[in-house]
C-alpha positions in Angstrom: 41.6 2.0 -2.5 44.1 2.9 -5.1 42.7 6.1 -6.8 44.9 5.7 -9.9 43.1 2.6 -11.2 39.8 2.3 -12.8 37.0 1.3 -10.3 34.1 -1.0 -11.1 30.8 -0.9 -9.5 31.5 -3.8 -7.2 34.7 -2.0 -6.0 32.8 1.1 -5.4 30.0 -0.6 -3.4 32.6 -2.4 -1.2 32.6 0.6 1.1 29.7 1.0 3.7 29.6 4.7 3.4 29.2 4.4 -0.3 26.5 1.8 0.0 24.7 4.3 2.4 25.0 7.1 -0.2 23.7 4.7 -3.0 20.7 3.7 -0.7 19.8 7.3 -0.2 20.1 8.2 -3.8 17.8 5.3 -4.7 15.0 7.4 -3.0 15.8 10.7 -4.7 18.4 13.1 -6.1 20.4 14.9 -3.4 23.1 17.4 -3.0 26.3 16.7 -1.1 25.1 18.6 2.0 22.0 16.6 2.1 23.9 13.4 1.7 26.2 14.2 4.5 23.4 14.6 7.0 23.4 11.5 9.3 26.5 10.1 7.7 29.5 9.7 10.1 31.8 11.5 7.6 32.4 15.1 6.5 31.0 16.7 3.6 34.5 16.6 2.0 34.5 12.9 2.6 31.1 12.4 0.9 32.4 14.4 -2.0 35.4 12.0 -2.3 33.0 8.9 -2.1 30.8 10.4 -4.7 33.9 10.8 -7.0 34.5 7.1 -6.6 30.9 6.3 -7.3 30.9 8.7 -10.4 34.1 7.2 -11.6 32.4 3.8 -11.5 29.5 5.2 -13.4 27.0 4.4 -10.7 26.0 8.1 -10.1 25.7 11.2 -12.3 25.6 14.8 -11.4 24.0 18.0 -12.6 24.4 21.6 -11.8 21.8 23.5 -9.9 23.0 27.0 -9.4 26.1 26.6 -7.2 25.1 23.1 -6.0 25.9 19.8 -7.6 22.8 17.4 -7.5 23.6 13.6 -7.6 21.5 10.7 -8.7 21.9 7.1 -9.5 22.7 6.0 -12.9 19.9 3.4 -13.5 21.6 1.7 -16.4 24.8 1.0 -14.4 22.8 -0.3 -11.3 20.9 -2.5 -13.8 24.3 -3.7 -15.2 25.2 -4.8 -11.7 22.0 -6.4 -11.1 22.4 -8.3 -14.2 25.7 -9.5 -13.2 24.4 -10.7 -9.8 21.4 -12.5 -11.6 24.0 -14.4 -13.6 26.1 -15.3 -10.6 22.8 -16.5 -8.9 21.6 -18.5 -11.9 25.1 -20.2 -12.1 25.0 -21.0 -8.4 21.5 -22.5 -8.8 22.6 -24.6 -11.7 25.4 -25.8 -9.8 23.3 -26.8 -7.0 20.9 -28.5 -9.2 23.8 -30.5 -10.7 25.0 -31.5 -7.2 21.7 -32.7 -6.1 21.0 -34.5 -9.4 24.3 -36.4 -9.0 23.5 -37.4 -5.4 20.3 -38.7 -6.5 22.0 -40.8 -9.1 24.3 -42.2 -6.5 22.0 -42.9 -3.7 20.8 -46.5 -3.1 17.4 -47.4 -4.1 14.9 -47.8 -1.0 15.0 -51.7 -1.6 18.7 -51.7 -1.5 19.0 -49.5 1.6 16.7 -51.8 3.8 18.6 -54.0 6.3 18.3 -57.8 5.7 16.3 -59.7 8.2 17.8 -62.6 10.0 15.6 -65.5 10.6 
């Protein structure tokens, strides 16, 4: 990923490690060390992933002594959900249009019965 360009939430979530971090932060606030436990990357890599998530606005941080505590930004997550809901509604509307058009072009039951030969 090019670190010199703005990252949106979807770009940030394209990485599996970042999705795992977001999933953990959905449960509660965590420090980098806590996030790194169980992930197949180093603490340093977790910090880099958190920077991408922070740049995308998906997480925020606060100081707690010498530690940085990270949490999800609920408004940014809600914005992604709104976008996904919009895509979903458009897909459903498209499906409804296709099925309605198919119904209009289907022959009626009387037209589709084979003729009987006497």
